[in-house]
FIROZA-576577 format. One line per field, with one value per residue (C-alpha): residue in three letters; x, y, z; residue number from 1. Coordinates in steps of 0.1 Angstrom, whole numbers. Last residue first. Layout:
# FIROZA-576577
code	c(ALA	...)
x	c(X	...)
y	c(Y	...)
z	c(Z	...)
pos	c(NUM	...)
***
This chain:
# FIROZA-576577
code	c(PHE	LEU	ALA	ILE	VAL	MET	ALA	GLY	ALA	VAL	ILE	LEU	VAL	GLY	GLY	VAL	ALA	LEU	PRO	TRP	SER	PRO	ARG	GLU	GLY	LEU	PHE	VAL	LEU	GLY	LEU	VAL	ILE	ALA	LEU	ALA	VAL	SER	LEU	LYS	ASP	ILE	PRO	ALA	VAL	LYS	SER	VAL	PRO	GLY	LEU	GLN	LEU	ALA	ARG	TYR	TYR	CYS	LEU	TRP	SER	LEU	GLY	THR	ALA	ILE	GLY	SER	LEU	VAL	LEU	PHE	LEU	TRP	SER	HIS	LEU	PRO	LEU	GLY	ALA	PRO	LYS	ALA	TRP	GLU	HIS	ARG	LEU	SER	LEU	ILE	GLY	ALA	THR	VAL	LEU	LEU	ILE	VAL	VAL	THR	ARG	ILE	PHE	THR	ALA	LEU	ASN	SER	ASN	ILE	GLY	VAL	VAL	GLY	LEU	LYS	GLY	PHE	LEU	ALA	THR	LEU	ALA	ALA	PHE	LEU	ALA	SER	GLY	LEU	ALA	PHE	LEU	LEU	TRP	SER	GLU	ARG	LEU	PRO	MET)
x	c(-18	-53	-60	-26	-22	-58	-52	-20	-37	-65	-41	-19	-50	-58	-23	-21	-55	-46	-11	-27	-52	-90	-107	-132	-168	-182	-204	-183	-148	-152	-170	-141	-115	-136	-137	-99	-95	-122	-100	-83	-106	-89	-56	-68	-84	-54	-27	-54	-60	-96	-128	-128	-112	-139	-166	-149	-147	-183	-197	-173	-184	-221	-216	-196	-222	-250	-229	-222	-260	-267	-239	-253	-288	-278	-255	-283	-306	-282	-270	-285	-309	-279	-267	-229	-202	-167	-153	-120	-120	-157	-155	-125	-143	-174	-152	-135	-169	-185	-154	-155	-192	-186	-158	-180	-208	-183	-171	-207	-213	-181	-194	-166	-138	-111	-127	-103	-70	-82	-95	-63	-43	-68	-74	-37	-34	-63	-46	-14	-33	-55	-24	-9	-41	-40	-4	-12	-43	-19	-29	1	24	15	0)
y	c(160	146	153	145	113	103	109	89	60	59	60	33	11	14	6	-24	-37	-32	-46	-77	-83	-79	-87	-63	-74	-41	-34	-46	-46	-14	3	-6	7	38	45	42	66	89	93	117	145	140	146	177	193	190	208	230	245	247	268	279	246	227	248	241	204	201	218	198	165	174	183	151	130	146	142	106	100	116	96	64	70	82	53	29	45	37	67	73	101	121	125	123	150	136	160	162	200	201	176	194	227	213	199	233	251	227	227	266	265	240	261	292	272	258	294	305	277	287	322	347	364	337	310	313	309	276	265	273	251	223	222	222	191	176	186	167	136	135	138	109	89	99	87	55	47	44	60	84	56	34	0)
z	c(395	391	354	341	361	352	315	316	334	309	279	296	301	264	254	276	264	227	231	248	221	218	185	170	173	163	194	224	211	190	219	243	219	213	250	253	224	237	268	244	257	291	274	256	287	309	288	273	307	319	316	280	269	288	270	237	243	256	225	203	218	214	178	171	188	167	135	143	149	115	99	115	102	68	62	74	48	19	-1	-36	-24	-12	-48	-48	-47	-52	-79	-61	-60	-52	-23	-9	-11	6	34	39	39	64	86	87	95	123	138	138	156	182	189	193	218	237	241	235	255	249	229	200	219	235	201	183	208	210	173	167	187	168	135	145	157	126	104	123	116	80	76	95	73	44	11	9	20	-10	0)
pos	c(143	142	141	140	139	138	137	136	135	134	133	132	131	130	129	128	127	126	125	124	123	122	121	120	119	118	117	116	115	114	113	112	111	110	109	108	107	106	105	104	103	102	101	100	99	98	97	96	95	94	93	92	91	90	89	88	87	86	85	84	83	82	81	80	79	78	77	76	75	74	73	72	71	70	69	68	67	66	65	64	63	62	61	60	59	58	57	56	55	54	53	52	51	50	49	48	47	46	45	44	43	42	41	40	39	38	37	36	35	34	33	32	31	30	29	28	27	26	25	24	23	22	21	20	19	18	17	16	15	14	13	12	11	10	9	8	7	6	5	4	3	2	1)
***
């Protein structure tokens, strides 16, 4: 598999941009309502994504998408919106150095959800890594 199509490259990009999201978000919510900040972020994401779809000619007719895709994408959108609202409020109230690691507990929760609901296979590295993520978040949050 070519490196530019590797899941790892995109996962590392996700981590980099998530770190920048925390930094820029913390600076952006200073002096404004965190819900308004989330709305502005959402509009920007909508415009950037629409631009990418347009440049790559990837638009598709929504009517052609399967119903289950609609259902889970809507649920994902709701979860994302609620996550962002909580995240920006937490950034407004707390230090980015504590908020971001606690937010990343989502990794450990996603591991558990993948095991329980998607039938993913457990492994020792997965379990140890998940425990270390939780332990690290707890150390950062409590000390």
